[in-house]
N, C-alpha and C positions, 0 to 999 in steps of 0.2 A: 457644376462646378466644372471650371476649365482646367485642362491639363497644364502642367508646368512645362514650358519650353527649356529644357536644360541646355540646349545648344546656345540658344540667345543668351542665357545667364553666363555660360562660359566665355562666350565672345565678349560679354560686357566686362567680366573679371579681366580677361586678358588684355582688353583695351586699356583699362585703368592701370594695370601693371605695367604696359608698355609705355604710358605716358607719364607716371609718376616713380617707376621701378629705377633702381640704380644698379650699377655693375656689382656683382659679388663674385669673388673668386673662391671656388669650392676645391680644396685639395684632397686628393684620396692617395692612399698608399698604394704602391704597384710594387711587384717582384719582377726583377729582371735578371738575366743570367750574367755571370761575371765574363767580361770580355777577354780577360788574360787567360782564365781556365777554359774558355771555349776555344779560343786560337791555338793554345798549345796542346789541347787533347786531355787535359787532365780531369774531366769529368767523368765519374763514375755512375753509370745509370742505375746499377744495382742499389747503391746506398743513397743516390740522389744527392751527392755531395761531391767535393773535389778531393783529389788525391794529392793536391799541392797544398799542403797544411799551412805554409807560410806565405801564401798568396797575399800581397799587400791591398788587393782590392776587395777580397771577400773573406779573407782569413779561414779559408778551407770550407766555408759552406757552400760555395758556388752561387749563391743566390745573393742579390743585393737589394735593399729596400730603398725605393725612391718615391718622391711625391710628384703626382700628376695634376695639374691645374686645369679647371674648367671654369670659364667666365660666363655667368648667366645674368639675366636680369630678374631682380626681386623687389618687391615692397618691403622696404626697411622701416622698422619701428624700434626707436630705442626706448627702454622700459621706463625711464625717469628723466625729469627734466635736470636733475643733479648729475646726470651723466654726460651732460654737455657743457664744456668749459670754454668761454671765451678767451682767445688769445690774440696778440697783434696779427697774426697770420690768419684769423678766421676762427671758426669753431672747432673744437678738437673733441671727438666723440670717445667714451669710454664707459665700460660697464657692461652691462647685458642688453641684449636686443632680441627681436625675433625677425624672421623674414617669411614671406608668403611667396610660394613658388608653384608653378604648375605641376600636375601629376606625372609629367615626363620626368621631373628631376628627382622623384622620390627614391629610386634606387641609388643614385648618386649621393643624396643625403645619408642614406643609410651606410653607404660604404665610406663616407667621410666621418661618420660616428664612430666606426671602427678604425681608428688610428690615424685619421685626417684631421683637417682644420678647415675654417671657412674665415675668409678676411672680409669684413664689411667695413666700408669708409676707412680702410687703412689700419684697422684694429684686427688682431688675431683672436679668433673666438673658437670654441668647441660646441659641437651639437650635443645638447643635453636630451632633447625629446623632440619627436616628430609627430605633430598632431594631425590627422586628416580632418578636412573641413569640407562642408558643402551639403545640401540637402536638395533632392532626394538622393544624388549620387556624390561621392567625393570628387571634387573639382578643383581642388587645391590643397596644400599641405603648408603648415605653420611649423618652421623649425625653430625651437627654443634655443637661443645660444648664450653661452657664458663666455665672459671676456677672460682670455688667457694671460693678461696682463703684460704683454710684450708686443712689439711691432713684428709685421710679418717679415720673414726671411726668404720666402719663395722656395 
């Protein structure tokens, strides 16, 4: 019995993803310091908050929540043909989907699952589940996405 060449299989999967994959934006929540409180010296390191309670930028928390976007190439599959609606401008995708990505994006998907979003074909989605795939070793991940029902705001 011959050994399985996992490198060859991974190269074939990556080649297919590069050829038929589409750009997918993965948004993750990031925390950044308040620029007003930092510049004015109102940050209290003991409480990890600002002493400027009426700060218009952070409302006294010192920390701001923002979204960071990363664009990757993924194989996209919409779960049903009913999710594709023809319009005069072309096809409009809605509903649920899943994407296949390389193992290097597993942590990014996990971060997106905790307060982020994924934009696929212009549709805002949320990660419901991340399934490892591949035998004998995990060589890709399938992210199950649920439509958020709105257009991306970035």
